[in-house]
N, C-alpha and C positions, 0 to 999 in steps of 0.2 A: 767745696769752696763758703765761708759762711761771711756776711756782709754786715758789719754794724756803722748803721748810720745813725747816731744821737749827738743832739748839738751838745750836750753836755761833756761829750768822749775830747779830752787835751793830752798832748802828751807835753813833757818837760825834758829839757835837755838841762842833767846835772853833771857837775863835776867837783868831787871834794864838797859835797853837802851843798852848794852853790846853785842854785836857780840860773841858770845862762839866758834861757828863752825858753816861753811857752806859746803854742798852737793848737787850735781846735784840728780834729784830724777825725777819719773815717779809720774803722778797723777793718780787716781781713784776717781771716783764721784759714790757714791751709792748713789742715791734718797732715799732711804729706811733707812739710818744711817744720825742723826743729830749731831754727835760728831767726832772728828778727830780721827783717828787711824795711828800709824806708826808702820813700820815693825821692828823686832829685826834685821834686817840688817842696816835700815836707825838708827835706836837708836845707834848702834855700829858705822855707818859713822859720826854721830855728837858729838861722847864721851860720852853718856849719861851712868852714873852707877847709877842703880837702887837701892836705901837703901830701900823701902817701895813701893811696888805696891799700895796696899790698901790705905796709908795715901798718896801717891802721891809725895815721898819723891825722892829726887837724888842729884847726885854731877856731875860736869862738870870733865873729866879725869884728866883736870889741875886744879882743886881745890884741896887745901890743905884738907887732910883727917877729919878735924873736922870742914867744912864747908859743910852745908845742905841746900839745894833749895828746893822748892815746897809748896804743900799747907799747911802743917804743921796744920792740922786739927784733932782733934780726931774724932774717928768714933767708 
């Protein structure tokens, strides 16, 4: 596992080419994982409100309550 702590590291939450939020972050690289994982802390910092983990549905805290973002796929 590799850890990158650099004050210039930031992550942006982007949807449809719109930057919804931005936060400073540390980066952990695990050579055995092939998908991106974010912590509950970072998801809170970015303003992500999870509607369904399984279906990948979410909204941003500034979105109206009827807006749904994400995968919108049936499982």
